[in-house]
N, C-alpha and C positions, 0 to 999 in steps of 0.2 A: 504494499499499499504506499502510495506517495501522495502527499498533500501539497498542492500547488506546484507548478512547474517552472516558475520564474518568468522573466520578461523578455527573453530572446530565445530563438532556437539554439544558439550556442550555449547559453546558460542552461537550458534544458538538457543538452547533451553532456555538459560538464557535470550536472547533477546526476545524470544516469551513470557516468563513469565513476563518480564517488560512491554511488550505491554498489556498483560492481566490485569495488575494492573491499566492501564489507560482506557481500553475499552474492552468490550466483543463482539464488532462488528466483523463480519467475515473479515478475511484477504483475499482479493481477488487476489492480485498480490504480488510477490516478484521479484524485478528487480535486476539483476546482472550487475554491472557496467562493469565487464570484467571477463574472466575466468582465474584467478590466485588463487592459493590455499588459500591465506589469505582472500579472499572475498567469497569463494564458499563452503567450507566444511560445513559451518553452514546451507546450503540449505537442508541438510539431515533432520534436525529437522522440517523444514517447510513442506517438502515432506511427512514425516511420521506422523505429528501431526496436519496438517491443509489441507484444500482443495485448498489452494492458487495455482495459476498458476505462474510458473517461466518464466520470460521474459528476453531475452538477445539478443544481436546483432547476426546476423546469422553466423558470423565467429567464434562464440564460439564453434561451432561443431568441429573446428580444434583441440581443446584442447584434444579431445579423438580420433577423426578420423585420425589425422596425428601425432600420438604420437612420431614419430621419427623426425619430423621437426617442430613441434609446438614450439612457443616461450617459453613455459614452459612445459616440457615433463610430461604429467599427471601421468603416472605410476611411473616414477622415482621420481617425487616430492612426491607422496603419500607414497611411500616406505620410503623416507627420513623423512617425517613428522611422520610416524608411529614410527620411532625410536626416533626422537628428541622431539616429543610432546606426547609420551606415558605417561599416559593412555588416554589423551584427544583425540588423534588420534590413532586408533588401527585397528585391522583386520576387524572390522565391519564398518569402515569409507569408504564411497564410493563417487565417483563424480556423482552428480545429474545433468542430462542434462536439458535444458530448455524445457518448453512446447510450448512456442511461441517465434518466432524469427522475426526480422525485418531487412531490409537492410540499409536504410538511415534515416528514420524517422517514428515514431509511436506516435499517440496521444491517451491518455486514459482520459476519463471524469469520475470523481468521485464527485458527488454532484455539488457544485459550483466551483470545482477545475479542471483545465485543466493541465494534465501532459504530456509534450512533451519529448519523448525519441529521442536523436540525436546521430547518429554514429559520432565518433570523431577520429577514427583510420585509419590505424594502427599507433599508437603513442607509448604509454607505452606497449600496447599489440595489437594483431590483432583485438580484438573485443571491443575496448574502446567505451563507450557511456556515455552520460550525461543525466540528467533529469531536465528539467525546470518546476517549479511549478508556475502556474499563477492563480489568479492575484497577488499572494504573492511576486513574484520576487525572489524565492529561487532556487538556482541552486545546485543540487547534482552533483558534478563534477567528481566523481570517482578518479582515480589516474592521471588524466590529470592535476589537480591542487593539489599540496602538500604544505601545509603551514609550513614554517620554519622546513622542514625536507628534507634531501637529497633523491630525488626519485631514484628508481631502474630503470636502463636503459640497463643493460647488458643481453639482450636477442636478439635472431635473428630477431624478428619482430619489434624491436624498430626502429622508424624513427624520429629522432629529427627534421627533416625538417617538417614532418607532425605534430609533436607535437607542434611546434611553430605556425603552421597554426591553429591548434585546439585552442590554447590559444588566438589567434586573434579572433576566433569565439566566445569564451567565453566573451571576451570584448564587442563584438557587441551585445550580449544578454543583457548586462548591468544589471546583477543581483543585487538585493539589499543585498542579503546574499549568501555567498558561503559556502557549506559544502564540504570540500576537502576529498579525499580518506584517507589522513593521515594528522594529525595536527588539530589545533583548528578551529572551525567555526568562520567566520569573516563577520561582517557587512561592513567592508572596503574591498570590493571585489577586488579592484585594487591592494591592498597590497599582497593578496594571489597569484593573477595572476603574479604579478611582480616578486615575489620570485622565482617561478618555471621558468619563462621565463628568468630571469637574470642568473640563475644558468646554464641553458642549453646553453645560448649564451656565457657565460664565458668559459665553458668547450670546446665548439666548437671553440672559439677564440684561446685557448691555443693549441688545437690539430690541428687546421688549419695551424698554423705556422709550426708545426712539419711536417705535410704532405707536405706542399709546399717546405720545405727545405730538404726533405728526411731524417729527423731526426728519429733515432730509438725511438720506443715508450717508452721504459724504461728510456732513457735519457730525453725525452721530459716530461715525468711524473715527474721525479725527479727534474727537473729544474723549473717546473711550480710553481707558488705561490698559494698555497691552503689555506692560512691563513684566507681568507674571509669566508670560509665555514667549516673549520676544527672542530669547536665546535658544529656544528649542529648534531642532531640525525641522525644516519645511515651513517655518513661520512665514518667511518672506514670500514663498510661492503660494501658500495656501490660505493664510489667515484672512486677508481681505475678501477673497472669494467666498470663504466660509461664512463670514459675517454677512455678506450680501445675500447669500442663499438663505440664511436663517432669517434675515430681515424680510425677504419675500415670503417665506413660509409663515412667519408670524403675521404678516400683513394679510395674507390670504385667509388665515384662520380667523382673524378679526372680522373680515368682511363676511365670512360664512356665519360667524356667530351673530352678526348684526342683521341677518336676513329674517324677515317676518315668518 
């Protein structure tokens, strides 16, 4: 079993070679936590060089089927990566679809391990899922949990309300170890959960006040105190977009609440 295949075919191949240093056993499944480019381009190596079945949540199909409305537009992103990551992503790079999909939950038994796949979205993406490994108590959290790194939220399908609910479900699972989508593995699972949850709540709090007071977003963002998170990785690339996405989400919820 492999969980996530990394963001280029060459990285997927390198991962496969590292696995082969540890074992020659057949790779039966590759699980995709969600269909975003940095997690799926490596699937190509496993599709081309193994017999593994690729497993994803059923909404992963939207990544290609609804290219004009999906949370990350597949063709546009692939073209962008072909330029930014050439030669590691090139004209031969393709999006590999899953072989098996599930809606809410799927359980796979491998020897004495029970692997439970759980739909946790739409949160960071439309197809977020996590994998709990028992009896070890190890949770592969995908991008639902990101330890000490500013998560990416600026896409149409992001729901921070659902994301916070998903983090609550992670806490209920009470994992001994969390392997986040980005950041260090932690045996102190509550610490990783708390970082992501506290960040989302902080941005929501800052933007909620702006929405309630009809404050322009640019003004609200400029006046907010971001010092708590400014030094974390991906702050510069993600934070403003995250704040704007949350601003729109809260604005939309306010309009809905105001309907007769």
